[in-house]
N, C-alpha and C positions, 0 to 999 in steps of 0.2 A: 166428405170434404174435410170435416174436423179431424178425422182419423189420418187423412193424408198430411194435413198440416202438422199433426202430432209427430208423425214419422220424420218429416222434414226438420222440425225443430230438434228432435232427438238426435238426428244425424249431425246437424250443425254443432250441437253441444259436444258430441263425441269427438268430432273433428277438431273443435276448439280445444278440447282437453289434450289431445295428442300434439297439437301445434304448441301448446303451452309447455308440454313436457320437452319437446325438441328444443324450444328456445332456452329453457332453463339449463339444459345440458350442452348447449352450443358454446363454442369458444368465445364468441362475441359477448354473449350474456355473462359468461363466467368472468371475462375480463372486466366488464362493467361493474361486477360485484366484487372484484378483487380489491383488497384482500379480505378473506373471511376468517382468518386466524393469524396468530403472531408469525412474524418473519424472523428467520435466523440469519445473523450476519457473523461470519467467521472472521476473527482477527488473525492475520498471518504472523504478526510479531507482537511482543509486549512493548511497553514504553509508549511513545507518542502515537504509534499505530493504534494500539488498543484504546488509549485515552481519547484521542480525537474521534475514533470510530464510535466509541461509546456515547460521546456527546452528540455526534451527528445522528446516531441511531435513535436517541431519545427525542431529538428535535423532529426527525422525519416521521416518527410514529404518530405525532400530532396530526399530520396531514394525510396519513394513511388510515387513521382511526383504528389502528391496531398496533400493538407493541412491536418494535424491532429489537430483538434480543441479541445483544452482542455476546458471542461465545469465543473466548480465547482458544486458539488452536495452533500455537506456535510449534516450530520444528522444521528442520530441513529447509530453512529460508523461505517458509511459506508454502512449500510444495504440498505438505499434508493437508493444510486448510483448503487450498485451491483445488486439490484433487477431489476433495469431498464436494466442492461446488460443481466441478466439471461432471462428476458422476451423478449429480442429483437430478430429480425430475424438473424439467424446464417449465415450472409453474409460477416462479417468482417468489417462492417461500424459502429458498436457500440462496444466500448471497455471500460474497467474500470481499475482503479488502485486497485488491490486486496492486502489486508493486512491481518495479523493474526487476527485483530479485528473482522472481519466478522465471523471467526470461534468461537472466544471466546463468542461473543454475541449470536451466534446460540446455544451454550451450556448453556448460562445463561438464556435466555428467548425465544429462538426459532427465526427462520428467515423464510421468505417466499420462500427460496431456499435452496438447498443442496450444500454446498461448494465443496464437492467431485464429484458431478454428473452434476451440472448445469453450469460449466465453462470450458473453454479451456485455461489452463495456456500458456502464450506466452513466457515470460522471466522475470527474476528478475533483477532490476537495482541498488537498494541500500538496506541497512539495516537501520532501525531507530536506532539512538543513544540516548537512554534515559538517563536522569539524575534526581537526586533529588536536587531541588534548593530552596534557600531562598534568600531574599533581601540582598544586600551587607552590610546593617547596622543591620542585624539580630544578636541576641546574640548567635545563634548557629554557632559554628566554624567547627563542624564536625558532622557526622551522629550519633555517639554515644550520643552526647549531645542532639540531636533532639529526638532520641528514648527514652532516659531517661526521658526527659520532658513529652513526650506523655504517658509514663507509670505512672508518678506521677500525671498527669492531664488528665485522660481518658475523651475523648469526647470534650476537650477544644480546641484542635488543628484541623484545617481544611486544606485540601490540594486540589489543582485543578489538573485536568487531561484533556486529549484531548477528553474524553467521557466515559460514564459508559460502561465498558466492553472493552475499548481500551487497548492495551498492556501497555500503560503508567499507566493505572489504576491498572493492574495486578502487575506491577513492585512494586509499593508502597504497595499494598495490601499484596504481598508476604513478604515484609520486616516487615510490622506490624504484620502479622500472625506469622512469625517465632520468632519475638522478644517478642510477647505477649503484644505489645503496642496497643493503640486504637487512631484512629483519624477519622475525618469525611471527606468523599470524596465529592468534588464539581465538578461534571462532566460538561465539556464545549464542545462547538462545535469546536474542534480543538485546536492545541497548541497556536495560537495567542490569542484566548479568555482566555485560561488558564493563559497565561503570563500576560494579562491585569489584571486579578484578583489578581495575585501575586504582580505586580508592583504597583497596586492601594491600596495594603494593605488589601484587602478583605479576603485573606487567608494567613496562616502562611508559607506554602510551596507549591511546585508544582512538579509534576512528568510528564515530557514532553520530547519531542525531539525538535530540532532546538533551542537550548539554547546557543550555542557557541558564537555568536556575542555579546550577552548580558553579558556574563561572561568576554569576552575580553574587553568590554567597562566599566567594573566595576560596572554595575548595579545589577548584581546577583552574588551569590556565589554557586558553585556546591559542594554538600556534598559527592556525590558518582556518578559514571557513570556506566552504564550497558554495559560494553565492556569486551572483552576477556583480553585485556591488557590496561594499562593506555594510554590515548591519548597523542601523542607527543606534541600536541598543549596545553595540560593541564596536565603536568607531576606531578603536586602536588595534583591532585584530585585522590583519591583512587577508585578502581573499587568495585562494590557491591560484586563481586566474591571474592576478597581478604579479604573483611570484613565478609565473611561467608554467603552471601545471594544469591550466584549463579548468573546465567545469565538470561536475560529475555526470556520468551518463544516466539518464532515466531516473531522476529522483522522485517521480510521480507516486501519488497515493490516491487510489480511487475505488469506487464500488463497481463490482461486476457480478453478473449472474451466469448461469450455464448457457451454452449455445441453444438456440431454438426457442427462446422466449418470444411469446407473441408480441406484436408491435404495441398493442394496447397496454399490456402488462408492463413492458419495458418503459413506455412513455409515462405511465402512472408512477412507476418507481423513480424515474428521472425527475418528474415534477415534485414529488414528495421530498426527495433528498436535496434538490435544489432549493426548495422552500426552507428546508431544515438548515441549509448552509447560511441563510440570512436570518435565522431565528436567533434571538438573544441568548438562548441556552448554549448554542454552539459558538457564536461570536464572542461572547463574554468569556467562555471557557478557553478559547484560543488566546485571548489577550492575557489571561492569567498565566499561561505557560509560555508567553512571548513567541507564539507561533503565528505566522501569516497564512491567510487563506489564499489558495490558488485554484480557481474554478475553471473547468472545461466541461462543456456539454457532451452528450454521448457521442456525437459525430466527431468532435475535435479530440475527445479522449481516445476514441478508437484509432484515429490517425496517429496519435502520439504513441500508443501501445505498439502499433504496427511498425512505425519508423524506428522506435527505440529497440525493438526486437532485433533488427538487423544491425543497428549501431552496437548493441551489446555483444553481438556475435563477433564483430571485428575487435572490440576491446578485449574480450576473453581470449581470442586467438593471439592478439598482440602481446598480452601479458603472460602468455604461456600457461594459462590456467585450465586448458582442456585436459580432462583426465582420461588416461588411456583405458579402454575397455579391456577387462580381463578375459 
């Protein structure tokens, strides 16, 4: 009898061992333990994209109990960074900062991924706040003067942007198209490089985000801002909308992972980044650079990415920016 009980006990122990092994290696158990190592977050642009992403990554890491390491990977309007995300293993350890630029460039010249199918939107944290800028000693005091000069001197004016196909590029292209004016675009790798071009006198104007500190310091003059309403920090600067040029398409900035993330991993990431959004590390940092937070959860962010994708398709066609394939 004792021998029989011994075999039964041994069998149960062996079965229990294998069940434990299965549980440890199951997706559910893995998701519960996620993350077990640092997470990489690729920044698609320099400037406010990298700065805000770095602050949010630091804050979110607190709630994930693992570091979120921001890695700058600018170039091709964010295509390089988001391609690395799209091709990564869907385990939650590789994320990117998704913006509307990846959709606009897809429509302009194609991309090695599909924005609608190859990503898992996690959450949105800010909107870009674009503006048309000139140096403070520029003869152009307002947008009308600038546009009129471009009309009378077609091709003589150049302007810098955060990249060809970036939303900052579309903002200026939209104004020029609607007014019938002409100017040459000088695409750069992010807003800081575009600002350097302007401050150095290499271009007449610039269409970028993260301009606020430079206007406050008196180095630059904002001719128009792409906002729903005038900024309380810059009440004298008119909006492009009130001047008849409308709002910018898809100014969103958010976190996304590759397609195929498990629901539990995606939810944990959304929870941590949302908590990070309300953390003093992020909130105080945004106040210092005069940026406002604009949050959307994963469901609403996905809807925005999808609707903006088709909106940008129409904008790119309307502006004649679709590049012919060789």
